[in-house]
C-alpha positions as CSV (number, residue, x, y, z in Angstrom):
1,M,209.5,194.7,1.0
2,I,211.6,191.6,1.2
3,V,214.6,190.6,3.2
4,R,217.6,190.4,0.9
5,R,220.8,188.2,1.2
6,A,224.2,189.6,0.7
7,F,224.6,191.8,-2.5
8,L,227.0,189.4,-4.4
9,V,224.8,186.4,-3.7
10,L,221.8,188.2,-5.0
11,L,223.8,189.5,-8.2
12,L,224.9,186.1,-9.1
13,I,221.7,184.5,-8.7
14,C,219.9,187.3,-10.7
15,L,222.4,186.8,-13.5
16,G,221.2,183.1,-13.8
17,C,217.6,183.6,-13.2
18,S,216.7,182.9,-16.7
19,A,217.3,179.4,-18.2
20,Q,220.3,179.6,-20.5
21,S,221.1,177.1,-23.1
22,N,224.5,176.6,-24.5
23,P,224.3,177.5,-28.2
24,S,224.7,174.2,-30.1
25,Q,227.7,173.8,-32.7
26,N,227.2,174.8,-36.2
27,P,225.7,171.8,-38.1
28,S,228.2,172.5,-40.9
29,S,231.2,172.1,-38.7
30,P,230.2,169.9,-35.8
31,N,233.7,169.2,-34.7
32,A,235.0,172.8,-34.9
33,A,237.4,173.3,-31.8
34,P,237.1,176.3,-29.7
35,S,239.6,179.0,-30.3
36,P,240.9,181.3,-27.6
37,A,239.8,184.8,-27.6
38,S,242.4,187.3,-28.2
39,A,243.7,189.3,-25.3
40,D,242.2,192.5,-26.5
41,I,238.7,191.0,-27.2
42,A,238.8,189.4,-23.8
43,R,239.6,192.7,-22.2
44,L,236.8,194.3,-24.1
45,V,234.3,191.6,-23.0
46,E,235.3,191.8,-19.6
47,R,235.0,195.6,-19.3
48,Q,231.5,195.4,-20.8
49,V,230.4,192.5,-18.5
50,R,231.8,194.5,-15.4
51,D,230.0,197.7,-16.4
52,H,226.7,196.0,-17.3
53,Y,226.5,194.3,-14.0
54,S,228.1,196.8,-11.8
55,L,230.6,194.1,-10.7
56,P,232.9,195.1,-7.7
57,P,236.7,194.5,-8.2
58,D,236.8,191.6,-6.0
59,V,234.5,189.6,-8.6
60,T,236.7,187.6,-11.0
61,V,235.6,187.6,-14.6
62,T,237.0,184.9,-16.8
63,V,236.2,185.0,-20.8
64,G,236.2,181.6,-22.3
65,P,237.2,180.6,-25.8
66,L,235.2,181.3,-28.7
67,R,233.2,178.4,-30.4
68,S,230.8,177.8,-33.3
69,S,227.1,178.8,-32.7
70,E,224.0,178.1,-34.7
71,F,223.6,181.6,-35.6
72,P,225.2,182.8,-38.9
73,N,228.0,185.5,-38.4
74,Y,228.2,184.9,-34.5
75,D,230.4,182.9,-32.4
76,A,229.6,181.8,-29.0
77,L,231.5,182.2,-25.7
78,T,231.1,181.8,-22.1
79,V,231.9,184.3,-19.5
80,T,232.5,183.0,-15.9
81,I,231.7,185.4,-13.0
82,E,232.9,184.2,-9.6
83,A,232.8,185.5,-6.1
84,P,234.1,183.8,-3.0
85,S,231.0,181.9,-2.4
86,K,229.2,181.8,-5.7
87,K,230.1,181.0,-9.3
88,Q,228.1,181.6,-12.5
89,D,228.5,181.0,-16.2
90,I,226.9,183.2,-18.6
91,D,226.6,182.5,-22.4
92,F,227.0,185.3,-25.2
93,L,227.1,185.6,-28.8
94,L,229.9,187.5,-30.3
95,A,229.8,188.9,-33.8
96,H,232.6,187.8,-36.3
97,D,233.5,191.5,-36.7
98,H,233.9,191.7,-32.8
99,K,231.8,194.8,-32.8
100,T,228.5,193.5,-31.0
101,M,227.8,191.1,-28.4
102,L,224.6,189.6,-27.4
103,R,223.1,187.6,-24.6
104,L,220.6,185.1,-25.6
105,T,217.8,183.3,-23.7
106,K,216.2,180.4,-25.5
107,F,212.7,179.2,-24.3
108,D,211.6,175.8,-25.0
109,L,208.0,176.2,-26.0
110,T,207.4,172.4,-25.8
111,A,207.8,172.4,-22.0
112,D,205.4,174.2,-19.4
113,P,207.7,176.2,-17.2
114,Y,205.3,176.1,-14.3
115,I,205.0,172.3,-14.4
116,A,208.8,172.1,-14.5
117,T,209.3,174.3,-11.6
118,M,206.7,172.3,-9.4
119,K,208.6,169.1,-10.3
120,K,211.6,170.6,-8.6
121,I,209.9,171.2,-5.3
122,D,209.6,168.3,-2.9
123,V,206.4,168.5,-0.7
124,T,206.4,164.9,0.3
125,G,205.6,164.6,4.1
126,R,204.9,168.3,4.5
127,P,202.1,169.5,6.5
128,T,199.1,170.9,4.4
129,R,196.2,173.2,4.8
130,G,193.1,173.2,2.7
131,N,192.3,170.3,0.4
132,K,195.4,167.8,0.3
133,D,194.0,166.6,-3.1
134,A,193.3,170.1,-4.7
135,K,194.5,170.7,-8.2
136,V,196.2,174.0,-7.2
137,T,199.1,174.0,-4.8
138,V,200.5,177.1,-2.8
139,V,204.1,176.6,-1.8
140,N,205.5,179.3,0.5
141,F,209.2,179.3,1.3
142,D,209.1,180.7,4.7
143,D,211.1,182.1,7.5
144,F,209.7,182.3,11.0
145,E,211.5,185.3,12.1
146,C,211.1,187.2,8.8
147,P,208.6,190.2,9.4
148,F,207.5,190.1,5.8
149,C,206.7,186.5,6.1
150,S,204.5,187.3,8.9
151,R,202.7,189.7,6.8
152,M,202.2,187.2,4.1
153,H,201.1,184.5,6.6
154,A,198.5,186.8,7.9
155,T,197.2,187.4,4.2
156,L,197.1,183.6,3.6
157,F,195.5,182.6,7.0
158,P,192.8,182.7,7.6
159,G,191.5,185.1,4.9
160,I,192.7,183.4,1.7
161,L,192.2,179.9,3.1
162,N,188.6,180.6,4.0
163,E,188.0,182.2,0.7
164,Y,189.2,179.5,-1.4
165,G,188.0,176.5,0.8
166,D,188.7,173.2,-0.6
167,R,189.9,174.5,-4.0
168,V,193.6,174.9,-3.0
169,R,196.3,173.2,-1.0
170,F,198.8,175.2,1.1
171,V,202.4,173.9,1.8
172,Y,205.2,175.6,3.6
173,K,208.8,174.9,3.0
174,D,211.6,176.0,5.2
175,Y,214.0,178.9,4.1
176,P,215.5,180.6,7.2
177,I,218.1,183.3,6.5
178,E,220.3,182.6,9.4
179,E,222.6,185.7,8.7
180,I,219.9,188.1,9.8
181,H,217.4,186.0,11.7
182,P,219.3,184.2,14.5
183,W,216.4,181.9,15.9
184,S,214.9,181.3,12.6
185,L,216.7,178.0,11.9
186,H,215.9,176.6,15.4
187,A,212.3,177.5,15.0
188,A,212.2,175.5,11.7
189,V,213.7,172.4,13.1
190,D,211.1,172.7,16.2
191,A,208.3,173.1,13.8
192,N,209.3,169.9,11.9
193,C,209.5,168.1,15.2
194,L,206.0,168.9,15.7
195,A,204.9,168.2,12.1
196,A,206.4,164.7,12.3
197,Q,203.5,163.8,14.7
198,N,200.7,166.3,13.9
199,S,200.1,168.6,11.3
200,D,197.6,170.8,13.5
201,A,200.4,171.3,16.0
202,Y,202.8,172.4,13.3
203,W,200.5,175.0,11.8
204,E,199.3,176.3,15.3
205,Y,203.2,176.7,16.0
206,A,203.6,178.6,12.8
207,D,200.6,180.9,13.5
208,Y,201.9,181.8,16.9
209,L,205.3,182.5,15.8
210,H,204.2,184.7,12.9
211,A,201.8,186.5,15.2
212,N,204.4,186.9,18.1
213,Q,207.7,187.4,16.6
214,H,208.5,190.2,19.0
215,S,208.0,188.0,21.9
216,I,211.1,185.8,21.0
217,N,213.9,187.9,22.3
218,G,216.9,188.2,24.4
219,D,220.2,186.1,24.0
220,K,220.4,183.0,21.8
221,D,220.0,180.4,24.5
222,R,216.9,182.2,26.0
223,E,215.3,182.5,22.5
224,N,215.9,178.7,21.7
225,T,214.5,177.9,25.2
226,E,211.4,179.9,24.4
227,L,210.8,178.1,21.2
228,D,211.4,174.7,22.7
229,N,208.8,175.6,25.4
230,L,206.3,176.7,22.6
231,A,206.7,173.5,21.0
232,N,206.2,171.5,24.2
233,L,203.0,173.4,24.9
234,Q,201.8,172.5,21.4
235,G,202.9,168.8,22.0
236,A,200.7,168.7,25.3
237,K,197.9,170.4,23.6
238,H,197.9,167.7,20.8
239,K,198.8,164.7,23.0
240,L,202.0,164.0,21.2
241,D,204.5,161.3,22.1
242,V,206.4,163.7,24.7
243,P,209.6,161.7,25.0
244,V,209.9,161.6,21.1
245,L,209.0,165.2,20.7
246,Q,211.7,166.4,23.6
247,A,214.3,164.0,22.0
248,C,213.7,165.6,18.5
249,L,213.9,169.2,20.0
250,K,217.1,168.3,21.8
251,A,218.8,166.8,18.9
252,Q,218.1,169.8,16.6
253,D,218.8,167.8,13.5
254,D,218.6,170.5,10.8
255,K,219.3,168.4,7.7
256,A,215.8,168.5,6.3
257,V,215.7,172.4,6.8
258,R,219.1,172.7,5.1
259,A,217.8,170.4,2.2
260,S,214.9,172.8,1.9
261,I,217.2,175.7,1.7
262,R,219.4,174.2,-1.0
263,E,216.1,173.3,-3.0
264,G,215.1,177.1,-2.8
265,E,218.7,178.2,-3.9
266,A,218.3,175.9,-7.1
267,L,215.0,177.5,-7.8
268,G,216.8,180.9,-7.5
269,I,215.1,182.1,-4.4
270,D,217.2,184.8,-2.7
271,A,214.4,186.4,-0.2
272,T,211.6,185.5,1.9
273,P,208.5,185.1,1.5
274,T,208.7,183.4,-1.9
275,I,205.6,181.8,-3.1
276,Y,204.9,179.4,-5.9
277,I,201.3,178.9,-7.0
278,N,201.2,175.9,-9.3
279,G,204.7,177.0,-10.3
280,Q,204.0,180.7,-10.9
281,K,206.3,182.7,-8.5
282,L,205.2,185.5,-6.3
283,D,208.1,187.3,-4.7
284,G,207.7,189.1,-1.4
285,A,204.8,190.1,0.8
286,V,202.2,190.8,-1.9
287,P,198.8,192.2,-1.5
288,A,195.9,189.8,-1.2
289,D,194.5,190.9,-4.5
290,E,197.8,189.8,-6.2
291,V,197.5,186.3,-4.6
292,R,193.9,186.1,-5.7
293,L,194.7,186.8,-9.4
294,A,197.3,184.2,-9.4
295,L,195.1,181.7,-7.6
296,D,192.0,182.3,-9.9
297,Q,194.2,181.9,-13.0
298,A,195.5,178.7,-11.6
299,L,192.2,177.4,-10.9
300,K,191.0,178.3,-14.3
301,D,194.0,176.6,-16.0
302,A,193.1,173.4,-14.0
303,G,189.5,173.4,-14.7
304,V,188.3,174.7,-11.4
305,A,185.9,177.6,-11.0
306,P,187.3,180.3,-8.6
307,P,185.3,181.5,-5.9
308,E,183.0,184.5,-6.1
309,H,184.9,187.6,-4.7
310,K,182.8,189.8,-2.6
311,P,183.5,193.6,-3.1
312,A,185.0,195.2,-0.3
313,P,182.7,197.2,1.8
314,P,182.9,200.9,1.1
315,E,184.9,203.0,3.7
316,A,182.8,204.8,6.2
317,K,182.6,208.6,5.5
318,A,183.6,210.8,8.5
319,P,180.7,213.1,9.5
320,P,180.9,216.8,8.6
321,A,182.7,218.8,11.1
322,A,180.7,221.1,13.4
323,P,180.7,224.7,12.3
324,T,183.0,227.0,14.2
325,K,182.7,230.5,15.2
326,Q,184.9,233.0,13.2
């Protein structure tokens, strides 16, 4: 259901999707120096890692030195997996008898992971829908050319927005995937030019693009011209400062968009749409009922009563078929 980046990028991001902690040194030997793994052990570790993660031959696997761990009868070691554009360190525990290797994920139960995630997302100055002071925030990393983003957009607006009213705030962040969506970056820049002067102009531009992706077609120059024309129409409708808007459209300054992409990558995002509801991640164009479940739980956690959900009307039954002659 979701548009994916290249295989190696996805693989390396997935490898690092759980927070990893470097095992601390054994208190009894805090100054113990790392010792190199033998060639035989390094080869066995590499083969296990390659097989487990189905790594292609052009990915480099480097086994680091052994070091003390906090777990009895186990040493710690770091395996580095490196492709041309990505590098990932993964920590393992190796038994002293060299017969067993474990990958350990340590969770800090003193910290709320959802709160920690939201602190990594900068929504300063972003256009909002809903109640800007709501206790629940929905952040959607969006691509204007992604068909599944359009499906998610149609789920959120107007349905979910109307249903939850002033209980929720909606914010969009830019995550155009240029490799497969040629005009997505230009559209994101144009939308931000509108947002700099008027939030409603931004949202109406987003609504139109998500509902009419098929109308933006042709060569790159024609697509960009269509996007600029649509932005200018929004500017005229909302009485924006036309010279300022046109200068922004012409400049095509993409620094803010690329900063948003880097922010998403740091969160482990590899596809669009990706939504965070007060820090809880929803991956892909999920059904409305799944969005409601996450929203309702976030509202309850924040001490806000969720709205009453009306049951869907029953499907109309087809009339019985007329009898036919035999």
